[in-house]
MISE-168965 format. One record per residue: residue number from 1; residue in one letter; x, y, z of N, C-alpha, C, O in turn. Coordinates in nm, 3 decimals. Layout:
// residues N
{atom NUM; a; {X; Y; Z}; {X; Y; Z}; {X; Y; Z}; {X; Y; Z}} ...
//
This chain:
// residues 151
{atom 1; m; {-0.453; -2.173; 6.142}; {-0.358; -2.081; 6.202}; {-0.403; -1.938; 6.172}; {-0.436; -1.905; 6.058}} {atom 2; t; {-0.403; -1.857; 6.274}; {-0.432; -1.715; 6.256}; {-0.349; -1.635; 6.354}; {-0.274; -1.691; 6.434}} {atom 3; w; {-0.363; -1.506; 6.348}; {-0.292; -1.419; 6.441}; {-0.343; -1.431; 6.584}; {-0.289; -1.368; 6.675}} {atom 4; k; {-0.447; -1.511; 6.604}; {-0.500; -1.535; 6.739}; {-0.406; -1.623; 6.821}; {-0.424; -1.638; 6.942}} {atom 5; e; {-0.305; -1.681; 6.755}; {-0.200; -1.757; 6.823}; {-0.070; -1.680; 6.802}; {0.008; -1.713; 6.712}} {atom 6; p; {-0.046; -1.576; 6.884}; {0.062; -1.479; 6.859}; {0.202; -1.539; 6.839}; {0.276; -1.491; 6.753}} {atom 7; e; {0.239; -1.639; 6.915}; {0.374; -1.695; 6.901}; {0.391; -1.764; 6.765}; {0.490; -1.743; 6.695}} {atom 8; k; {0.293; -1.846; 6.729}; {0.298; -1.914; 6.599}; {0.291; -1.813; 6.485}; {0.360; -1.826; 6.384}} {atom 9; w; {0.207; -1.711; 6.502}; {0.192; -1.608; 6.400}; {0.324; -1.536; 6.378}; {0.364; -1.512; 6.264}} {atom 10; q; {0.392; -1.500; 6.485}; {0.522; -1.431; 6.474}; {0.625; -1.518; 6.401}; {0.705; -1.467; 6.323}} {atom 11; n; {0.622; -1.647; 6.427}; {0.714; -1.738; 6.357}; {0.684; -1.742; 6.208}; {0.775; -1.749; 6.126}} {atom 12; m; {0.557; -1.737; 6.172}; {0.521; -1.735; 6.030}; {0.558; -1.601; 5.967}; {0.612; -1.598; 5.856}} {atom 13; i; {0.531; -1.491; 6.037}; {0.565; -1.359; 5.984}; {0.715; -1.349; 5.956}; {0.756; -1.290; 5.856}} {atom 14; s; {0.796; -1.406; 6.043}; {0.941; -1.400; 6.026}; {0.989; -1.485; 5.909}; {1.101; -1.467; 5.860}} {atom 15; g; {0.904; -1.575; 5.863}; {0.942; -1.665; 5.755}; {1.005; -1.794; 5.806}; {1.031; -1.885; 5.727}} {atom 16; n; {1.030; -1.803; 5.937}; {1.093; -1.923; 5.994}; {1.002; -2.044; 5.992}; {1.048; -2.157; 5.983}} {atom 17; d; {0.873; -2.020; 6.000}; {0.777; -2.130; 6.005}; {0.661; -2.105; 5.908}; {0.545; -2.129; 5.941}} {atom 18; c; {0.695; -2.055; 5.789}; {0.593; -2.024; 5.689}; {0.566; -2.147; 5.603}; {0.655; -2.192; 5.531}} {atom 19; p; {0.445; -2.202; 5.609}; {0.414; -2.320; 5.529}; {0.424; -2.294; 5.378}; {0.458; -2.385; 5.302}} {atom 20; m; {0.396; -2.173; 5.336}; {0.404; -2.143; 5.192}; {0.549; -2.143; 5.145}; {0.579; -2.192; 5.035}} {atom 21; c; {0.639; -2.090; 5.226}; {0.781; -2.093; 5.189}; {0.829; -2.237; 5.171}; {0.918; -2.264; 5.090}} {atom 22; q; {0.771; -2.327; 5.247}; {0.814; -2.466; 5.244}; {0.767; -2.542; 5.122}; {0.831; -2.639; 5.082}} {atom 23; d; {0.654; -2.499; 5.060}; {0.603; -2.584; 4.951}; {0.550; -2.515; 4.826}; {0.501; -2.584; 4.736}} {atom 24; i; {0.558; -2.382; 4.815}; {0.501; -2.318; 4.695}; {0.581; -2.349; 4.568}; {0.530; -2.331; 4.457}} {atom 25; h; {0.703; -2.394; 4.583}; {0.787; -2.425; 4.467}; {0.769; -2.570; 4.419}; {0.816; -2.606; 4.311}} {atom 26; l; {0.701; -2.652; 4.500}; {0.685; -2.793; 4.466}; {0.583; -2.813; 4.353}; {0.489; -2.735; 4.339}} {atom 27; e; {0.602; -2.917; 4.276}; {0.511; -2.951; 4.167}; {0.367; -2.964; 4.218}; {0.273; -2.914; 4.157}} {atom 28; t; {0.352; -3.033; 4.330}; {0.222; -3.051; 4.394}; {0.240; -3.034; 4.544}; {0.339; -3.081; 4.600}} {atom 29; n; {0.146; -2.968; 4.609}; {0.145; -2.964; 4.754}; {0.004; -2.998; 4.801}; {-0.081; -3.037; 4.721}} {atom 30; e; {-0.021; -2.984; 4.927}; {-0.151; -3.024; 4.983}; {-0.268; -2.952; 4.918}; {-0.377; -3.008; 4.904}} {atom 31; h; {-0.246; -2.827; 4.878}; {-0.357; -2.744; 4.832}; {-0.360; -2.711; 4.683}; {-0.463; -2.669; 4.631}} {atom 32; s; {-0.246; -2.731; 4.613}; {-0.241; -2.680; 4.476}; {-0.134; -2.747; 4.390}; {-0.052; -2.826; 4.438}} {atom 33; f; {-0.140; -2.712; 4.261}; {-0.043; -2.761; 4.163}; {0.036; -2.643; 4.109}; {-0.019; -2.535; 4.089}} {atom 34; l; {0.164; -2.664; 4.086}; {0.247; -2.561; 4.025}; {0.213; -2.551; 3.876}; {0.213; -2.652; 3.805}} {atom 35; i; {0.185; -2.431; 3.830}; {0.163; -2.408; 3.687}; {0.295; -2.367; 3.624}; {0.338; -2.425; 3.524}} {atom 36; t; {0.359; -2.266; 3.683}; {0.486; -2.219; 3.628}; {0.556; -2.127; 3.728}; {0.499; -2.086; 3.829}} {atom 37; e; {0.679; -2.097; 3.697}; {0.758; -2.001; 3.773}; {0.777; -1.878; 3.686}; {0.817; -1.889; 3.570}} {atom 38; l; {0.748; -1.762; 3.741}; {0.769; -1.636; 3.670}; {0.882; -1.558; 3.740}; {0.949; -1.611; 3.829}} {atom 39; k; {0.903; -1.437; 3.699}; {1.017; -1.358; 3.748}; {1.022; -1.348; 3.901}; {1.126; -1.376; 3.961}} {atom 40; q; {0.912; -1.309; 3.964}; {0.908; -1.291; 4.109}; {0.816; -1.389; 4.180}; {0.798; -1.382; 4.301}} {atom 41; s; {0.757; -1.482; 4.104}; {0.650; -1.560; 4.166}; {0.639; -1.703; 4.112}; {0.696; -1.740; 4.010}} {atom 42; f; {0.560; -1.778; 4.187}; {0.515; -1.911; 4.143}; {0.365; -1.899; 4.121}; {0.293; -1.844; 4.205}} {atom 43; v; {0.318; -1.951; 4.008}; {0.175; -1.950; 3.977}; {0.121; -2.089; 4.005}; {0.176; -2.189; 3.959}} {atom 44; r; {0.012; -2.095; 4.082}; {-0.041; -2.225; 4.125}; {-0.192; -2.234; 4.099}; {-0.264; -2.135; 4.104}} {atom 45; l; {-0.235; -2.357; 4.072}; {-0.377; -2.389; 4.052}; {-0.427; -2.460; 4.177}; {-0.384; -2.571; 4.205}} {atom 46; p; {-0.518; -2.397; 4.253}; {-0.573; -2.465; 4.369}; {-0.645; -2.594; 4.330}; {-0.712; -2.601; 4.227}} {atom 47; k; {-0.629; -2.696; 4.414}; {-0.698; -2.823; 4.388}; {-0.850; -2.805; 4.397}; {-0.924; -2.864; 4.319}} {atom 48; n; {-0.894; -2.724; 4.492}; {-1.037; -2.697; 4.503}; {-1.074; -2.596; 4.396}; {-1.041; -2.478; 4.406}} {atom 49; q; {-1.141; -2.642; 4.294}; {-1.183; -2.556; 4.185}; {-1.332; -2.523; 4.193}; {-1.401; -2.516; 4.092}} {atom 50; y; {-1.380; -2.503; 4.317}; {-1.518; -2.458; 4.335}; {-1.540; -2.330; 4.255}; {-1.647; -2.308; 4.197}} {atom 51; w; {-1.437; -2.244; 4.253}; {-1.442; -2.125; 4.169}; {-1.361; -2.156; 4.044}; {-1.239; -2.141; 4.045}} {atom 52; p; {-1.425; -2.200; 3.936}; {-1.353; -2.248; 3.818}; {-1.255; -2.145; 3.761}; {-1.290; -2.029; 3.737}} {atom 53; g; {-1.132; -2.190; 3.741}; {-1.029; -2.104; 3.686}; {-0.950; -2.025; 3.788}; {-0.862; -1.948; 3.753}} {atom 54; w; {-0.981; -2.045; 3.915}; {-0.911; -1.976; 4.023}; {-0.764; -2.017; 4.021}; {-0.732; -2.135; 4.023}} {atom 55; v; {-0.676; -1.919; 4.019}; {-0.533; -1.941; 4.032}; {-0.479; -1.843; 4.135}; {-0.546; -1.746; 4.171}} {atom 56; a; {-0.357; -1.868; 4.182}; {-0.293; -1.778; 4.278}; {-0.147; -1.758; 4.239}; {-0.081; -1.850; 4.191}} {atom 57; v; {-0.100; -1.637; 4.262}; {0.037; -1.598; 4.230}; {0.107; -1.570; 4.363}; {0.069; -1.479; 4.436}} {atom 58; f; {0.211; -1.650; 4.393}; {0.282; -1.643; 4.520}; {0.419; -1.580; 4.501}; {0.496; -1.624; 4.415}} {atom 59; l; {0.451; -1.480; 4.580}; {0.585; -1.422; 4.578}; {0.685; -1.532; 4.613}; {0.661; -1.608; 4.707}} {atom 60; k; {0.796; -1.539; 4.540}; {0.895; -1.645; 4.564}; {0.958; -1.634; 4.702}; {0.973; -1.734; 4.772}} {atom 61; r; {0.993; -1.514; 4.740}; {1.058; -1.498; 4.871}; {0.952; -1.465; 4.975}; {0.839; -1.430; 4.941}} {atom 62; h; {0.988; -1.478; 5.100}; {0.892; -1.449; 5.206}; {0.879; -1.298; 5.228}; {0.978; -1.229; 5.251}} {atom 63; a; {0.758; -1.250; 5.220}; {0.721; -1.114; 5.257}; {0.575; -1.120; 5.298}; {0.499; -1.204; 5.250}} {atom 64; n; {0.537; -1.029; 5.387}; {0.400; -1.028; 5.438}; {0.311; -0.924; 5.368}; {0.192; -0.947; 5.347}} {atom 65; e; {0.371; -0.811; 5.333}; {0.294; -0.699; 5.281}; {0.359; -0.644; 5.155}; {0.480; -0.657; 5.136}} {atom 66; l; {0.280; -0.582; 5.070}; {0.331; -0.522; 4.947}; {0.440; -0.419; 4.976}; {0.537; -0.408; 4.901}} {atom 67; f; {0.424; -0.342; 5.084}; {0.520; -0.236; 5.113}; {0.656; -0.288; 5.158}; {0.750; -0.210; 5.175}} {atom 68; e; {0.669; -0.418; 5.177}; {0.798; -0.477; 5.211}; {0.885; -0.503; 5.088}; {1.002; -0.536; 5.100}} {atom 69; l; {0.828; -0.486; 4.969}; {0.900; -0.510; 4.844}; {0.965; -0.380; 4.796}; {0.907; -0.273; 4.811}} {atom 70; d; {1.085; -0.391; 4.739}; {1.143; -0.271; 4.679}; {1.068; -0.243; 4.549}; {0.990; -0.326; 4.503}} {atom 71; q; {1.092; -0.128; 4.490}; {1.014; -0.084; 4.373}; {1.024; -0.181; 4.256}; {0.925; -0.207; 4.188}} {atom 72; n; {1.142; -0.235; 4.231}; {1.160; -0.329; 4.120}; {1.084; -0.458; 4.146}; {1.014; -0.509; 4.059}} {atom 73; e; {1.100; -0.511; 4.266}; {1.032; -0.636; 4.304}; {0.880; -0.618; 4.299}; {0.808; -0.705; 4.251}} {atom 74; l; {0.833; -0.506; 4.349}; {0.689; -0.476; 4.349}; {0.636; -0.468; 4.206}; {0.532; -0.526; 4.174}} {atom 75; s; {0.708; -0.398; 4.122}; {0.666; -0.386; 3.982}; {0.665; -0.523; 3.913}; {0.569; -0.556; 3.842}} {atom 76; e; {0.770; -0.601; 3.933}; {0.777; -0.732; 3.869}; {0.671; -0.828; 3.923}; {0.618; -0.909; 3.848}} {atom 77; f; {0.640; -0.819; 4.053}; {0.534; -0.904; 4.109}; {0.401; -0.871; 4.042}; {0.329; -0.962; 4.000}} {atom 78; w; {0.368; -0.742; 4.032}; {0.240; -0.704; 3.970}; {0.239; -0.738; 3.822}; {0.133; -0.767; 3.766}} {atom 79; q; {0.355; -0.734; 3.757}; {0.362; -0.778; 3.617}; {0.331; -0.927; 3.607}; {0.262; -0.971; 3.516}} {atom 80; d; {0.383; -1.006; 3.702}; {0.352; -1.149; 3.707}; {0.202; -1.171; 3.725}; {0.142; -1.256; 3.659}} {atom 81; v; {0.141; -1.094; 3.816}; {-0.003; -1.106; 3.840}; {-0.080; -1.070; 3.712}; {-0.173; -1.141; 3.674}} {atom 82; s; {-0.041; -0.962; 3.649}; {-0.109; -0.918; 3.527}; {-0.095; -1.020; 3.414}; {-0.192; -1.049; 3.344}} {atom 83; k; {0.024; -1.073; 3.398}; {0.050; -1.174; 3.294}; {-0.035; -1.299; 3.320}; {-0.090; -1.358; 3.227}} {atom 84; t; {-0.044; -1.339; 3.445}; {-0.124; -1.455; 3.482}; {-0.272; -1.430; 3.456}; {-0.342; -1.516; 3.404}} {atom 85; a; {-0.320; -1.312; 3.493}; {-0.460; -1.277; 3.469}; {-0.492; -1.278; 3.319}; {-0.600; -1.321; 3.278}} {atom 86; q; {-0.398; -1.230; 3.240}; {-0.419; -1.231; 3.095}; {-0.431; -1.374; 3.043}; {-0.512; -1.402; 2.955}} {atom 87; a; {-0.349; -1.464; 3.097}; {-0.358; -1.606; 3.058}; {-0.493; -1.665; 3.100}; {-0.555; -1.739; 3.024}} {atom 88; v; {-0.537; -1.633; 3.221}; {-0.668; -1.681; 3.269}; {-0.779; -1.627; 3.177}; {-0.874; -1.698; 3.145}} {atom 89; q; {-0.765; -1.502; 3.134}; {-0.862; -1.442; 3.042}; {-0.869; -1.523; 2.912}; {-0.977; -1.550; 2.861}} {atom 90; k; {-0.754; -1.560; 2.859}; {-0.748; -1.636; 2.733}; {-0.810; -1.775; 2.749}; {-0.879; -1.823; 2.659}} {atom 91; v; {-0.785; -1.838; 2.862}; {-0.831; -1.977; 2.881}; {-0.978; -1.984; 2.922}; {-1.050; -2.072; 2.874}} {atom 92; f; {-1.024; -1.894; 3.009}; {-1.159; -1.906; 3.066}; {-1.259; -1.803; 3.014}; {-1.379; -1.816; 3.042}} {atom 93; s; {-1.215; -1.703; 2.940}; {-1.302; -1.599; 2.883}; {-1.401; -1.540; 2.983}; {-1.521; -1.534; 2.955}} {atom 94; p; {-1.353; -1.495; 3.099}; {-1.445; -1.436; 3.196}; {-1.493; -1.298; 3.152}; {-1.433; -1.235; 3.065}} {atom 95; v; {-1.602; -1.253; 3.214}; {-1.652; -1.117; 3.188}; {-1.574; -1.015; 3.271}; {-1.573; -0.896; 3.239}} {atom 96; k; {-1.509; -1.061; 3.378}; {-1.431; -0.976; 3.467}; {-1.338; -1.064; 3.547}; {-1.370; -1.181; 3.573}} {atom 97; i; {-1.224; -1.010; 3.587}; {-1.133; -1.082; 3.675}; {-1.122; -1.005; 3.806}; {-1.103; -0.884; 3.806}} {atom 98; n; {-1.134; -1.077; 3.917}; {-1.115; -1.017; 4.050}; {-0.981; -1.061; 4.106}; {-0.934; -1.172; 4.081}} {atom 99; y; {-0.920; -0.971; 4.181}; {-0.790; -0.995; 4.243}; {-0.806; -0.981; 4.395}; {-0.875; -0.891; 4.442}} {atom 100; a; {-0.742; -1.070; 4.470}; {-0.757; -1.065; 4.616}; {-0.624; -1.100; 4.684}; {-0.559; -1.200; 4.652}} {atom 101; i; {-0.587; -1.015; 4.778}; {-0.470; -1.041; 4.862}; {-0.520; -1.042; 5.006}; {-0.575; -0.943; 5.054}} {atom 102; y; {-0.500; -1.155; 5.074}; {-0.544; -1.166; 5.212}; {-0.425; -1.194; 5.305}; {-0.366; -1.102; 5.360}} {atom 103; g; {-0.392; -1.320; 5.321}; {-0.285; -1.358; 5.412}; {-0.331; -1.372; 5.555}; {-0.248; -1.373; 5.647}} {atom 104; n; {-0.461; -1.383; 5.577}; {-0.514; -1.395; 5.713}; {-0.480; -1.528; 5.779}; {-0.473; -1.536; 5.901}} {atom 105; l; {-0.460; -1.631; 5.699}; {-0.428; -1.763; 5.754}; {-0.279; -1.792; 5.746}; {-0.226; -1.867; 5.828}} {atom 106; c; {-0.213; -1.734; 5.647}; {-0.068; -1.749; 5.633}; {-0.014; -1.618; 5.576}; {-0.048; -1.581; 5.464}} {atom 107; p; {0.070; -1.549; 5.651}; {0.118; -1.418; 5.608}; {0.234; -1.425; 5.508}; {0.345; -1.382; 5.538}} {atom 108; h; {0.206; -1.480; 5.392}; {0.303; -1.485; 5.283}; {0.234; -1.419; 5.164}; {0.125; -1.461; 5.125}} {atom 109; l; {0.294; -1.319; 5.108}; {0.232; -1.240; 5.002}; {0.194; -1.326; 4.881}; {0.279; -1.392; 4.821}} {atom 110; h; {0.066; -1.323; 4.848}; {0.015; -1.391; 4.730}; {-0.115; -1.323; 4.687}; {-0.185; -1.262; 4.767}} {atom 111; c; {-0.144; -1.337; 4.558}; {-0.263; -1.275; 4.502}; {-0.349; -1.381; 4.434}; {-0.303; -1.455; 4.347}} {atom 112; h; {-0.475; -1.388; 4.476}; {-0.571; -1.479; 4.415}; {-0.631; -1.412; 4.292}; {-0.659; -1.292; 4.293}} {atom 113; i; {-0.651; -1.489; 4.187}; {-0.714; -1.441; 4.065}; {-0.841; -1.523; 4.045}; {-0.836; -1.645; 4.028}} {atom 114; f; {-0.954; -1.453; 4.047}; {-1.085; -1.518; 4.034}; {-1.155; -1.471; 3.907}; {-1.198; -1.356; 3.900}} {atom 115; p; {-1.167; -1.559; 3.806}; {-1.241; -1.520; 3.687}; {-1.392; -1.520; 3.714}; {-1.447; -1.617; 3.766}} {atom 116; q; {-1.456; -1.411; 3.679}; {-1.601; -1.398; 3.697}; {-1.670; -1.433; 3.565}; {-1.633; -1.383; 3.459}} {atom 117; q; {-1.769; -1.517; 3.575}; {-1.847; -1.555; 3.457}; {-1.983; -1.486; 3.460}; {-2.025; -1.436; 3.565}} {atom 118; i; {-2.050; -1.483; 3.350}; {-2.180; -1.418; 3.338}; {-2.280; -1.474; 3.440}; {-2.368; -1.401; 3.487}} {atom 119; k; {-2.266; -1.601; 3.475}; {-2.357; -1.664; 3.571}; {-2.334; -1.618; 3.715}; {-2.421; -1.634; 3.800}} {atom 120; n; {-2.216; -1.561; 3.743}; {-2.185; -1.515; 3.879}; {-2.259; -1.386; 3.911}; {-2.268; -1.296; 3.827}} {atom 121; d; {-2.311; -1.378; 4.032}; {-2.379; -1.257; 4.079}; {-2.273; -1.156; 4.123}; {-2.198; -1.184; 4.217}} {atom 122; p; {-2.265; -1.040; 4.058}; {-2.162; -0.942; 4.093}; {-2.178; -0.883; 4.233}; {-2.088; -0.815; 4.281}} {atom 123; h; {-2.291; -0.907; 4.298}; {-2.314; -0.856; 4.433}; {-2.274; -0.954; 4.542}; {-2.273; -0.920; 4.660}} {atom 124; t; {-2.243; -1.077; 4.502}; {-2.211; -1.180; 4.599}; {-2.060; -1.189; 4.619}; {-1.985; -1.205; 4.523}} {atom 125; p; {-2.014; -1.177; 4.744}; {-1.870; -1.188; 4.770}; {-1.817; -1.327; 4.732}; {-1.887; -1.427; 4.743}} {atom 126; i; {-1.694; -1.330; 4.688}; {-1.631; -1.457; 4.653}; {-1.596; -1.530; 4.781}; {-1.532; -1.475; 4.871}} {atom 127; k; {-1.639; -1.654; 4.788}; {-1.603; -1.741; 4.900}; {-1.553; -1.870; 4.837}; {-1.630; -1.963; 4.811}} {atom 128; s; {-1.421; -1.875; 4.814}; {-1.362; -1.985; 4.737}; {-1.376; -2.120; 4.804}; {-1.367; -2.224; 4.738}} {atom 129; d; {-1.399; -2.121; 4.934}; {-1.412; -2.248; 5.005}; {-1.556; -2.280; 5.045}; {-1.579; -2.360; 5.136}} {atom 130; a; {-1.652; -2.218; 4.978}; {-1.793; -2.243; 5.009}; {-1.828; -2.390; 4.988}; {-1.912; -2.446; 5.059}} {atom 131; e; {-1.762; -2.450; 4.891}; {-1.779; -2.593; 4.863}; {-1.643; -2.647; 4.822}; {-1.549; -2.571; 4.800}} {atom 132; e; {-1.635; -2.778; 4.812}; {-1.513; -2.839; 4.761}; {-1.546; -2.908; 4.630}; {-1.634; -2.995; 4.624}} {atom 133; v; {-1.476; -2.868; 4.525}; {-1.492; -2.929; 4.394}; {-1.355; -2.974; 4.347}; {-1.269; -2.892; 4.315}} {atom 134; f; {-1.335; -3.104; 4.344}; {-1.208; -3.160; 4.300}; {-1.228; -3.224; 4.164}; {-1.331; -3.286; 4.137}} {atom 135; l; {-1.128; -3.209; 4.080}; {-1.136; -3.254; 3.942}; {-1.051; -3.379; 3.921}; {-0.976; -3.419; 4.010}} {atom 136; s; {-1.062; -3.438; 3.806}; {-0.977; -3.553; 3.774}; {-0.836; -3.502; 3.741}; {-0.818; -3.385; 3.707}} {atom 137; d; {-0.739; -3.590; 3.752}; {-0.601; -3.553; 3.718}; {-0.592; -3.501; 3.575}; {-0.517; -3.408; 3.547}} {atom 138; e; {-0.668; -3.561; 3.486}; {-0.666; -3.520; 3.346}; {-0.716; -3.377; 3.328}; {-0.661; -3.301; 3.249}} {atom 139; v; {-0.819; -3.341; 3.401}; {-0.873; -3.205; 3.390}; {-0.775; -3.104; 3.449}; {-0.752; -2.998; 3.390}} {atom 140; y; {-0.716; -3.135; 3.565}; {-0.613; -3.046; 3.620}; {-0.500; -3.028; 3.519}; {-0.458; -2.915; 3.492}} {atom 141; d; {-0.452; -3.138; 3.463}; {-0.342; -3.132; 3.366}; {-0.379; -3.046; 3.246}; {-0.297; -2.969; 3.197}} {atom 142; d; {-0.501; -3.060; 3.199}; {-0.547; -2.982; 3.084}; {-0.549; -2.832; 3.116}; {-0.504; -2.751; 3.035}} {atom 143; i; {-0.602; -2.797; 3.232}; {-0.606; -2.655; 3.272}; {-0.464; -2.600; 3.283}; {-0.435; -2.491; 3.234}} {atom 144; i; {-0.376; -2.675; 3.348}; {-0.238; -2.631; 3.365}; {-0.171; -2.611; 3.229}; {-0.104; -2.509; 3.208}} {atom 145; k; {-0.188; -2.705; 3.138}; {-0.128; -2.693; 3.003}; {-0.181; -2.570; 2.930}; {-0.105; -2.497; 2.866}} {atom 146; k; {-0.310; -2.546; 2.939}; {-0.371; -2.431; 2.870}; {-0.319; -2.299; 2.927}; {-0.288; -2.206; 2.852}} {atom 147; i; {-0.310; -2.290; 3.060}; {-0.260; -2.166; 3.121}; {-0.112; -2.146; 3.088}; {-0.070; -2.035; 3.056}} {atom 148; k; {-0.032; -2.253; 3.095}; {0.110; -2.244; 3.058}; {0.125; -2.193; 2.915}; {0.205; -2.104; 2.888}} {atom 149; k; {0.047; -2.249; 2.824}; {0.054; -2.208; 2.684}; {0.016; -2.062; 2.669}; {0.079; -1.989; 2.593}} {atom 150; a; {-0.086; -2.019; 2.741}; {-0.132; -1.880; 2.733}; {-0.031; -1.782; 2.795}; {-0.028; -1.664; 2.758}} {atom 151; l; {0.049; -1.831; 2.888}; {0.152; -1.745; 2.948}; {0.267; -1.724; 2.850}; {0.363; -1.654; 2.882}} 
//
């Protein structure tokens, strides 16, 4: 789904047909696992861990852009992102953390957190779906427990 299908896109923008609104609160959905609920957001671990340690922070309510949030909501959302990044830092010990907000496929405000390791080339753009790497249930559970504890 993209904005190239204007009617469907408008339905998603309105929040009436937003797939993220329908499942970001669930323990497990098609794409990710719930790690925890924070003040303004749900923190999720994508099932595809091609980029090890990748997590995403989803605004609880439907909004498309940062400027749609009032000052308190905006501040608390970024605090959630920062707190999550700090937990990722504790668990994965990256050399740098990258933050990304897109919404090109689903216009629901969320921020991706990508831990960069020494082996990563800082000149290469992050492409989280370049490959599919799925882990065992035990490994997902371990990552989730570690991030929860660090939060």
